[in-house]
C-alpha positions in Angstrom: -27.7 -17.8 -28.3 -25.9 -14.8 -29.7 -26.1 -15.3 -33.4 -24.7 -13.0 -36.3 -26.5 -13.4 -39.7 -24.8 -12.0 -42.7 -26.8 -11.8 -46.0 -30.5 -10.9 -46.0 -31.7 -11.8 -49.5 -34.8 -13.8 -50.6 -33.7 -16.8 -48.4 -31.4 -15.2 -45.9 -34.1 -12.8 -44.5 -36.6 -15.5 -43.5 -33.9 -17.7 -42.1 -32.8 -14.8 -39.9 -36.4 -14.0 -39.0 -37.0 -17.6 -37.9 -33.9 -17.3 -35.5 -35.1 -14.1 -34.1 -38.7 -15.4 -33.5 -37.2 -18.4 -31.7 -35.7 -16.0 -29.1 -32.1 -15.8 -30.1 -30.1 -12.6 -29.8 -29.6 -11.6 -33.4 -27.2 -9.3 -35.0 -27.6 -8.7 -38.7 -25.7 -7.2 -41.7 -26.4 -6.8 -45.4 -24.9 -4.5 -47.9 -28.4 -3.0 -48.3 -29.3 -1.8 -44.8 -33.0 -1.5 -45.8 -33.2 -5.3 -45.9 -32.5 -5.4 -42.2 -35.1 -2.9 -41.2 -38.0 -5.2 -40.4 -35.6 -7.4 -38.3 -34.3 -4.4 -36.5 -37.8 -3.3 -35.7 -38.5 -6.8 -34.3 -35.4 -6.6 -32.0 -32.3 -7.5 -34.0 -29.2 -5.3 -33.9 -27.8 -3.9 -37.1 -24.1 -4.2 -37.5 -21.9 -1.8 -39.6 -20.1 -4.7 -41.3 -19.9 -8.5 -41.4 -16.9 -8.4 -39.1 -18.6 -6.2 -36.6 -21.6 -8.5 -36.6 -19.6 -11.5 -35.6 -17.3 -10.1 -32.9 -19.5 -11.2 -29.9 -21.3 -14.0 -31.6 -21.4 -17.7 -30.5 -22.7 -18.6 -34.0 -22.1 -16.8 -37.4 -24.4 -17.6 -40.3 -23.7 -16.5 -43.9 -26.2 -16.6 -46.7 -24.6 -15.0 -49.7 -25.4 -14.9 -53.4 -22.3 -16.5 -55.0 -18.7 -17.8 -54.3 -17.2 -14.4 -55.0 -19.4 -12.9 -52.2 -18.3 -15.6 -49.8 -14.6 -15.0 -50.7 -15.1 -11.3 -50.1 -16.7 -11.7 -46.6 -15.2 -14.9 -45.0 -11.4 -15.1 -45.3 -8.5 -12.7 -44.8 -7.4 -10.3 -42.2 -10.7 -8.4 -42.4 -12.9 -11.4 -42.9 -15.3 -12.7 -40.4 -13.2 -15.7 -39.5 -10.5 -13.4 -38.2 -13.1 -11.8 -35.8 -14.9 -15.0 -34.6 -13.8 -16.3 -31.2 -12.3 -19.7 -30.7 -15.0 -22.2 -29.7 -17.6 -20.4 -31.9 -19.4 -21.9 -35.0 -19.6 -20.7 -38.5 -22.6 -22.0 -40.6 -22.3 -21.4 -44.3 -25.7 -21.5 -46.0 -24.8 -20.2 -49.4 -24.4 -22.3 -52.5 -20.7 -22.0 -53.0 -17.7 -23.8 -54.4 -16.8 -26.9 -52.5 -13.0 -26.4 -52.9 -13.4 -22.9 -51.4 -15.5 -24.3 -48.7 -12.9 -26.8 -47.7 -10.2 -24.2 -47.7 -12.1 -21.8 -45.6 -13.0 -24.6 -43.2 -9.4 -25.5 -42.7 -8.6 -21.8 -41.9 -11.5 -21.8 -39.4 -10.3 -25.1 -37.8 -6.8 -23.6 -37.3 -8.5 -20.8 -35.3 -10.5 -23.1 -33.2 -13.8 -22.5 -35.0 -16.3 -25.2 -35.8 -17.8 -25.2 -39.2 -20.9 -26.6 -40.8 -21.8 -26.0 -44.4 -25.6 -26.0 -44.6 -26.9 -25.0 -48.1 -30.7 -25.0 -48.3 -33.0 -26.4 -51.0 -36.6 -26.6 -51.7 -37.7 -23.0 -52.8 -37.5 -19.6 -51.1 -41.2 -19.9 -50.1 -40.3 -22.8 -47.7 -37.7 -20.6 -46.0 -40.7 -18.5 -44.8 -42.7 -21.5 -43.6 -39.7 -23.1 -41.9 -40.0 -26.1 -44.1 -37.0 -25.6 -46.3 -34.6 -28.5 -46.5 -31.1 -28.2 -45.2 -28.1 -30.3 -46.5 -25.3 -30.3 -43.9 -21.6 -31.0 -44.3 -19.1 -31.2 -41.4 -18.1 -33.1 -38.4 -21.0 -35.3 -37.3 -20.6 -34.5 -33.6 -20.8 -30.8 -34.4 -23.8 -31.3 -36.6 -25.6 -33.2 -33.8 -24.7 -30.5 -31.3 -26.4 -27.8 -33.4 -29.1 -29.9 -35.1 -31.8 -28.2 -33.0 -30.6 -24.7 -34.1 -30.7 -25.8 -37.8 -34.2 -27.1 -37.1 -35.3 -23.5 -36.2 -34.5 -22.5 -39.7 -35.6 -25.6 -41.7 -37.6 -28.8 -41.9 -35.9 -31.8 -43.4 -32.2 -31.8 -42.4 -29.8 -34.4 -43.8 -26.1 -34.8 -43.0 -24.2 -35.4 -46.2 -20.7 -36.1 -44.8 -17.5 -34.1 -44.4 -17.1 -30.4 -45.5 -17.6 -30.1 -49.2 -20.1 -32.9 -49.6 -23.2 -30.8 -48.9 -21.9 -28.1 -51.4 -21.6 -30.8 -54.0 -25.0 -32.3 -53.4 -26.6 -28.9 -53.4 -25.2 -28.0 -56.8 -26.4 -31.3 -58.1 -29.9 -30.8 -56.8 -30.1 -27.3 -58.4 -28.9 -28.8 -61.7 -31.6 -31.4 -61.5 -34.3 -28.8 -60.7 -33.3 -26.7 -63.8 -33.4 -29.8 -66.0 -36.7 -30.8 -64.6 -38.1 -27.2 -65.1 -37.2 -27.2 -68.8 -38.5 -30.7 -69.2 -41.8 -29.7 -67.6 -42.0 -26.7 -69.9 -41.6 -28.9 -73.0 -44.1 -31.4 -71.6 -46.8 -28.8 -71.0 -46.1 -27.2 -74.4 -46.6 -30.6 -76.0 -49.9 -31.1 -74.2 -51.1 -27.6 -75.2 -50.2 -28.0 -78.9 -51.8 -31.4 -78.8 -55.1 -29.9 -77.8 -55.2 -30.9 -74.0 -56.5 -28.5 -71.4 -53.3 -27.2 -69.6 -54.8 -27.2 -66.1 -55.9 -30.8 -66.5 -52.5 -31.7 -68.1 -50.6 -30.1 -65.1 -52.6 -32.1 -62.5 -52.4 -35.3 -64.6 -48.6 -35.0 -64.7 -48.5 -34.0 -61.0 -50.0 -37.4 -60.0 -48.0 -39.5 -62.4 -44.6 -41.1 -62.7 -43.5 -38.0 -64.7 -44.0 -35.6 -61.9 -41.1 -33.6 -60.4 -40.8 -31.0 -57.6 -40.1 -28.3 -60.3 -43.2 -29.2 -62.2 -45.6 -29.1 -59.2 -44.1 -25.8 -57.7 -42.6 -23.6 -60.4 -44.9 -25.1 -63.1 -47.7 -23.3 -61.4 -45.9 -19.9 -61.7 -45.4 -20.5 -65.4 -49.0 -21.3 -65.9 -50.0 -18.1 -64.0 -47.5 -16.0 -65.9 -45.8 -14.4 -62.9 -42.8 -16.7 -63.0 -42.0 -15.3 -59.6 -40.0 -18.1 -57.8 -37.9 -15.5 -55.9 -34.7 -16.9 -57.6 -32.9 -15.0 -60.4 -31.5 -16.1 -63.6 -28.0 -15.0 -62.5 -28.2 -17.3 -59.5 -29.4 -20.2 -61.6 -26.5 -19.8 -64.0 -24.1 -19.5 -61.1 -25.2 -22.9 -59.9 -25.1 -24.4 -63.3 -21.5 -23.2 -63.8 -20.6 -24.8 -60.5 -22.2 -28.0 -61.7 -20.3 -27.8 -65.0 -17.1 -27.2 -63.1 -17.7 -30.4 -60.9 -18.4 -32.3 -64.1 -15.1 -31.3 -65.6 -13.1 -31.9 -62.5 -14.6 -35.4 -62.0 -14.5 -36.2 -65.8 -18.3 -36.8 -65.7 -20.3 -36.1 -68.9 -23.2 -33.8 -68.3 -24.7 -33.6 -71.8 -28.3 -33.0 -70.7 -27.3 -30.3 -68.1 -25.1 -28.6 -70.7 -28.0 -28.4 -73.1 -30.3 -26.9 -70.5 -27.6 -24.5 -69.3 -27.7 -23.2 -72.9 -31.4 -22.5 -72.7 -30.9 -20.6 -69.4 -28.1 -18.6 -71.0 -30.5 -17.6 -73.8 -33.1 -16.6 -71.3 -30.6 -14.3 -69.5 -29.7 -12.7 -72.7 -33.4 -12.2 -73.6 -34.8 -11.2 -70.2 -31.8 -10.1 -68.1 -29.8 -11.4 -65.1 -32.5 -10.3 -62.7 -35.3 -12.2 -64.5 -36.7 -15.1 -62.4 -35.1 -18.4 -63.2 -38.5 -19.9 -64.1 -38.5 -17.6 -67.1 -36.2 -20.1 -68.9 -39.4 -21.7 -70.0 -40.4 -18.4 -71.7 -37.6 -19.0 -74.3 -39.7 -21.9 -75.5 -42.9 -19.9 -75.4 -41.4 -17.0 -77.3 -39.8 -19.2 -79.9 -43.2 -20.9 -80.7 -45.3 -17.8 -80.0 -47.5 -19.8 -77.7 -47.8 -18.9 -74.0 -48.4 -21.6 -71.4 -51.3 -20.1 -69.4 -54.2 -21.6 -67.4 -56.6 -20.2 -64.9 -56.6 -21.0 -61.2 -52.8 -21.0 -60.6 -51.2 -18.6 -58.1 -48.7 -15.8 -58.8 -46.8 -16.7 -55.7 -46.3 -20.1 -53.9 -47.5 -20.7 -50.4 -45.7 -18.4 -47.9 -44.5 -15.9 -50.4 -47.5 -13.6 -50.1 -46.9 -13.0 -46.4 -43.2 -12.8 -47.1 -43.6 -9.9 -49.5 -45.7 -8.0 -47.0 -43.3 -8.6 -44.1 -40.0 -7.7 -46.0 -41.4 -4.6 -47.7 
């Protein structure tokens, strides 16, 4: 298929690469042309703008960092929806605002364009291995028609319901991941200060009822000291703000999430917006003057080592 891919960040790049490797005709665009260079060398076409990228596309995919970026690229007279042909498909893979998503989808439908929201979850390293999970919102018939295409980019794929539902669930999953990360940090600090070997404590928790995805993946990066989860503090706080907004709109108390959000805000103030989100745990380490380190844990999760070499 003729596919346009806009946004080649830590997740967008490997998703686009997977499409290219599957034999699709790929046109790419990113505000930083250097990000596209390895894809262009492998056969993709580099467009001069997002609008230019989608003009001849059967499918347009966006993977952008925040709702503001989506609003700048998708709607309006110069947006990609105005350049997509009737009968084409827009797949939105960003973590964005569900109200914006519904509004943009209505605009697309009026133009005869099908829409699937398909935010990803499970860690940037799994985008490289093709195992990342994809949550899909949209018409179920459209979802089934393009399920195989989504399967080129990800592993587990779940239909959440109509447009907006996948954005809601994605924000909720990220909120849970950040809560679990902080809880894992506290648990490991408790183990260390109680005299337990950290490596043994990590594996004991991993096989227990207290395990979480955040503990068994990002917990390793904390113990290594690299913290390199390929996901920034700014992106984490963006997702937490979306969760807080959902809580306010639905009148749902989110006391635990609000507490953890405060720790992430402290981390951003201390380490900067470009720090890895996993460095939220460093707030606890620095407060106590006690680093959580153990030998035998990797600086990067599976898939990210090859990713760094390929995208450099």
